[in-house]
Short mmCIF file of the C-alpha atoms (twelve columns), coordinates in Angstrom:
data_MODEL
# 
_entry.id   MODEL 
# 
loop_
_atom_site.group_PDB 
_atom_site.id 
_atom_site.type_symbol 
_atom_site.label_atom_id 
_atom_site.label_alt_id 
_atom_site.label_comp_id 
_atom_site.label_asym_id 
_atom_site.label_seq_id 
_atom_site.Cartn_x 
_atom_site.Cartn_y 
_atom_site.Cartn_z 
_atom_site.pdbx_PDB_model_num 
ATOM 1   C CA . MET A 1   0.000   0.000  0.000   1 
ATOM 2   C CA . ALA A 2   1.306   3.413  -0.917  1 
ATOM 3   C CA . ASN A 3   0.986   6.428  1.305   1 
ATOM 4   C CA . LYS A 4   -1.984  8.792  1.083   1 
ATOM 5   C CA . ARG A 5   0.003   11.504 -0.643  1 
ATOM 6   C CA . ARG A 6   1.016   9.223  -3.518  1 
ATOM 7   C CA . LEU A 7   -2.518  7.809  -3.815  1 
ATOM 8   C CA . LYS A 8   -4.000  11.298 -4.006  1 
ATOM 9   C CA . LYS A 9   -1.518  12.286 -6.722  1 
ATOM 10  C CA . ASN A 10  -2.408  9.143  -8.710  1 
ATOM 11  C CA . ILE A 11  -6.131  9.824  -8.353  1 
ATOM 12  C CA . HIS A 12  -5.639  13.403 -9.579  1 
ATOM 13  C CA . ALA A 13  -3.637  12.125 -12.548 1 
ATOM 14  C CA . ILE A 14  -6.193  9.443  -13.476 1 
ATOM 15  C CA . CYS A 15  -9.161  11.794 -13.239 1 
ATOM 16  C CA . GLY A 16  -7.285  14.525 -15.142 1 
ATOM 17  C CA . ASP A 17  -6.405  12.109 -17.922 1 
ATOM 18  C CA . ILE A 18  -10.001 10.913 -18.226 1 
ATOM 19  C CA . ALA A 19  -11.354 14.475 -18.319 1 
ATOM 20  C CA . SER A 20  -8.817  15.550 -20.933 1 
ATOM 21  C CA . GLU A 21  -9.605  12.518 -23.107 1 
ATOM 22  C CA . CYS A 22  -13.290 13.449 -22.963 1 
ATOM 23  C CA . ALA A 23  -12.550 17.063 -23.888 1 
ATOM 24  C CA . VAL A 24  -10.251 16.116 -26.769 1 
ATOM 25  C CA . THR A 25  -12.779 13.584 -28.056 1 
ATOM 26  C CA . ALA A 26  -15.576 16.155 -27.960 1 
ATOM 27  C CA . ALA A 27  -13.450 18.764 -29.726 1 
ATOM 28  C CA . TYR A 28  -11.756 16.728 -32.439 1 
ATOM 29  C CA . ILE A 29  -13.795 13.630 -33.256 1 
ATOM 30  C CA . GLN A 30  -16.667 14.359 -35.599 1 
ATOM 31  C CA . GLY A 31  -19.936 12.654 -34.696 1 
ATOM 32  C CA . SER A 32  -19.122 12.108 -31.027 1 
ATOM 33  C CA . ASP A 33  -21.898 12.695 -28.518 1 
ATOM 34  C CA . GLU A 34  -20.783 15.927 -26.860 1 
ATOM 35  C CA . LYS A 35  -23.552 15.854 -24.263 1 
ATOM 36  C CA . ARG A 36  -22.486 12.422 -22.994 1 
ATOM 37  C CA . LEU A 37  -18.859 13.500 -22.990 1 
ATOM 38  C CA . SER A 38  -19.611 16.591 -20.924 1 
ATOM 39  C CA . GLU A 39  -21.571 14.393 -18.507 1 
ATOM 40  C CA . ALA A 40  -18.552 12.095 -18.279 1 
ATOM 41  C CA . ILE A 41  -16.367 15.097 -17.393 1 
ATOM 42  C CA . VAL A 42  -18.798 16.080 -14.646 1 
ATOM 43  C CA . LYS A 43  -18.814 12.500 -13.326 1 
ATOM 44  C CA . THR A 44  -15.023 12.500 -13.358 1 
ATOM 45  C CA . ALA A 45  -14.916 15.718 -11.327 1 
ATOM 46  C CA . ALA A 46  -17.420 14.262 -8.867  1 
ATOM 47  C CA . LEU A 47  -15.351 11.074 -8.644  1 
ATOM 48  C CA . LEU A 48  -12.237 13.118 -7.879  1 
ATOM 49  C CA . SER A 49  -13.961 15.119 -5.171  1 
ATOM 50  C CA . ASP A 50  -15.612 12.070 -3.617  1 
ATOM 51  C CA . SER A 51  -12.386 10.067 -3.726  1 
ATOM 52  C CA . MET A 52  -10.407 12.773 -1.935  1 
ATOM 53  C CA . GLU A 53  -13.002 12.829 0.852   1 
ATOM 54  C CA . ARG A 54  -13.151 9.048  1.182   1 
ATOM 55  C CA . LEU A 55  -9.380  8.693  1.161   1 
ATOM 56  C CA . SER A 56  -8.949  10.910 4.213   1 
ATOM 57  C CA . ILE A 57  -9.607  8.237  6.824   1 
ATOM 58  C CA . SER A 58  -8.052  7.607  10.200  1 
ATOM 59  C CA . PHE A 59  -7.891  4.764  12.664  1 
ATOM 60  C CA . ASP A 60  -10.188 5.635  15.566  1 
ATOM 61  C CA . HIS A 61  -8.345  3.786  18.351  1 
ATOM 62  C CA . THR A 62  -5.289  4.658  20.390  1 
ATOM 63  C CA . PRO A 63  -2.522  2.393  21.675  1 
ATOM 64  C CA . LYS A 64  -4.075  2.612  25.148  1 
ATOM 65  C CA . ASP A 65  -7.113  0.685  23.826  1 
ATOM 66  C CA . PHE A 66  -4.933  -2.415 23.344  1 
ATOM 67  C CA . GLU A 67  -2.855  -4.558 25.649  1 
ATOM 68  C CA . ASN A 68  0.399   -3.776 23.840  1 
ATOM 69  C CA . LYS A 69  1.815   -1.878 20.903  1 
ATOM 70  C CA . ALA A 70  2.006   -4.983 18.691  1 
ATOM 71  C CA . GLU A 71  -1.756  -5.598 18.914  1 
ATOM 72  C CA . TYR A 72  -2.418  -1.937 18.160  1 
ATOM 73  C CA . ASN A 73  -0.166  -2.036 15.082  1 
ATOM 74  C CA . LYS A 74  -1.782  -5.250 13.856  1 
ATOM 75  C CA . ALA A 75  -5.296  -3.846 14.229  1 
ATOM 76  C CA . ARG A 76  -4.284  -0.575 12.586  1 
ATOM 77  C CA . ARG A 77  -2.697  -2.305 9.582   1 
ATOM 78  C CA . SER A 78  -5.726  -4.544 9.175   1 
ATOM 79  C CA . TYR A 79  -8.077  -1.562 9.321   1 
ATOM 80  C CA . TYR A 80  -6.175  0.408  6.676   1 
ATOM 81  C CA . ARG A 81  -5.718  -2.637 4.452   1 
ATOM 82  C CA . LYS A 82  -9.483  -3.292 4.405   1 
ATOM 83  C CA . ALA A 83  -10.330 0.382  3.936   1 
ATOM 84  C CA . TYR A 84  -7.948  0.883  1.019   1 
ATOM 85  C CA . LYS A 85  -9.004  -2.349 -0.627  1 
ATOM 86  C CA . ALA A 86  -12.659 -1.292 -0.509  1 
ATOM 87  C CA . PHE A 87  -11.705 2.181  -1.755  1 
ATOM 88  C CA . SER A 88  -9.633  0.756  -4.601  1 
ATOM 89  C CA . GLU A 89  -12.391 -1.575 -5.769  1 
ATOM 90  C CA . SER A 90  -15.054 1.135  -5.794  1 
ATOM 91  C CA . PHE A 91  -12.738 3.663  -7.481  1 
ATOM 92  C CA . GLU A 92  -11.838 1.186  -10.209 1 
ATOM 93  C CA . LYS A 93  -15.510 0.350  -10.778 1 
ATOM 94  C CA . GLU A 94  -16.432 4.022  -11.166 1 
ATOM 95  C CA . VAL A 95  -13.500 4.690  -13.504 1 
ATOM 96  C CA . LEU A 96  -14.536 1.770  -15.710 1 
ATOM 97  C CA . GLU A 97  -18.097 3.104  -15.861 1 
ATOM 98  C CA . ILE A 98  -16.852 6.516  -16.982 1 
ATOM 99  C CA . LEU A 99  -14.553 4.956  -19.586 1 
ATOM 100 C CA . HIS A 100 -17.444 2.852  -20.881 1 
ATOM 101 C CA . GLU A 101 -19.490 6.025  -21.271 1 
ATOM 102 C CA . LEU A 102 -16.575 7.687  -23.080 1 
ATOM 103 C CA . ASN A 103 -16.223 4.778  -25.482 1 
ATOM 104 C CA . SER A 104 -19.958 4.554  -26.129 1 
ATOM 105 C CA . SER A 105 -20.076 8.242  -27.066 1 
ATOM 106 C CA . LEU A 106 -17.747 7.682  -30.015 1 
ATOM 107 C CA . PRO A 107 -19.332 7.452  -33.460 1 
ATOM 108 C CA . LYS A 108 -19.909 3.989  -34.872 1 
ATOM 109 C CA . LYS A 109 -17.661 2.946  -37.740 1 
ATOM 110 C CA . ASN A 110 -19.356 1.909  -40.968 1 
# 
């Protein structure tokens, strides 16, 4: 697992790339559905905002809640591992939905 700073930078890069692909497609590909592409850009911005909020999590226990430091560290690692796995799965699902919308807005080849 990477640190939060690196994850946030990657999320910004992914969402920026998706939004720019939508904008370029709308501007330069004749016959593309511009309304669907603009909706995809809005969804990408919402995904970015939502992801930044969901990524800012913290473990709600202190070392005093456990018998020793090792148990605290184990519980903390387990908590973050589960949280980031759930975050990663939902983020990937939403990105794939946006990419599907981008691809379906392209004109059909004859």
